[in-house]
C-alpha positions in Angstrom: 0.0 0.0 0.0 1.3 3.4 -0.9 1.5 6.1 1.7 -0.3 9.3 0.9 1.5 12.5 1.8 -0.6 15.5 2.5 1.0 18.8 1.6 0.6 22.1 3.5 -1.3 24.9 1.8 0.1 28.4 2.1 -1.2 31.9 1.2 0.6 35.2 1.5 -0.5 38.7 2.5 1.7 41.7 1.6 0.9 44.1 4.5 4.1 46.1 4.0 4.1 49.9 3.5 6.7 49.6 0.7 6.0 51.6 -2.5 7.2 48.8 -4.7 6.0 45.3 -5.2 8.1 42.5 -3.7 9.3 39.0 -4.8 9.0 36.1 -2.4 11.8 33.5 -2.5 11.4 30.0 -1.0 14.8 28.2 -0.5 16.4 30.6 -3.0 13.8 30.0 -5.7 11.6 32.9 -6.7 8.0 31.7 -6.1 5.9 34.9 -6.1 6.6 37.7 -8.5 5.9 41.3 -8.0 3.4 41.0 -5.2 2.0 44.4 -4.7 1.2 46.0 -1.3 -2.2 45.0 0.0 -2.3 41.8 -2.1 -3.5 38.4 -0.7 -2.8 35.3 -2.7 -4.9 32.2 -2.9 -3.8 29.0 -1.1 -1.1 27.1 -2.9 0.3 23.7 -2.3 3.9 23.8 -0.9 6.3 21.1 0.3 6.3 20.1 4.0 10.0 20.8 4.6 12.3 23.1 6.4 12.5 26.4 4.4 14.1 29.7 4.2 11.8 32.5 3.1 13.1 35.8 1.7 11.2 38.9 0.6 13.1 41.1 -1.9 12.4 44.2 -3.9 12.8 43.2 -7.6 16.3 43.7 -9.1 17.8 43.7 -5.6 19.7 40.7 -4.3 19.6 41.8 -0.7 16.5 40.5 1.1 14.3 42.9 3.1 12.9 40.1 5.3 14.3 36.7 6.1 12.6 33.9 8.0 13.0 30.2 8.4 10.9 27.4 9.7 9.0 24.2 8.8 5.5 23.6 7.5 3.5 20.5 8.7 1.7 18.2 6.2 -2.0 18.8 5.9 -2.0 22.2 7.5 -3.0 25.6 6.1 -1.0 28.7 6.8 -1.2 32.4 6.2 2.1 34.2 6.0 1.9 37.9 6.5 4.8 40.2 5.4 4.6 43.4 7.3 6.5 46.7 8.0 6.4 49.1 10.8 8.1 52.3 11.4 11.3 50.7 12.6 11.0 47.1 11.6 9.9 44.6 8.9 9.0 41.0 9.5 7.0 37.9 8.7 4.2 36.5 10.9 3.1 32.9 10.2 -0.4 31.9 11.3 -1.7 28.3 11.2 -5.2 28.6 9.9 -7.9 26.6 11.7 -11.2 25.9 9.9 -14.2 24.9 11.9 -17.8 24.6 11.0 -20.0 27.5 12.1 -23.1 25.3 11.7 -24.0 23.2 14.7 -25.8 19.9 14.2 
């Protein structure tokens, strides 16, 4: 019998105050191109593995934000890229979906 691997699903929110769009790199591979401020992506299937996430302004090799961690199989995540007056960062939320209808 073959084992079935469930992949995590991830969506991104660009909540930065940057004037330019950003590119999102996942383990040095550009995965999201020119994500404009205020944009939210749909959920996409990603690999359940340790990762390094970088946010860069296009045409700039230096990342603005760097984060690393792991995603668990079968989970859904929202990754929020944000900027404040003195700092930029990434917040990772594990999304929980429950039914609002009681039986």
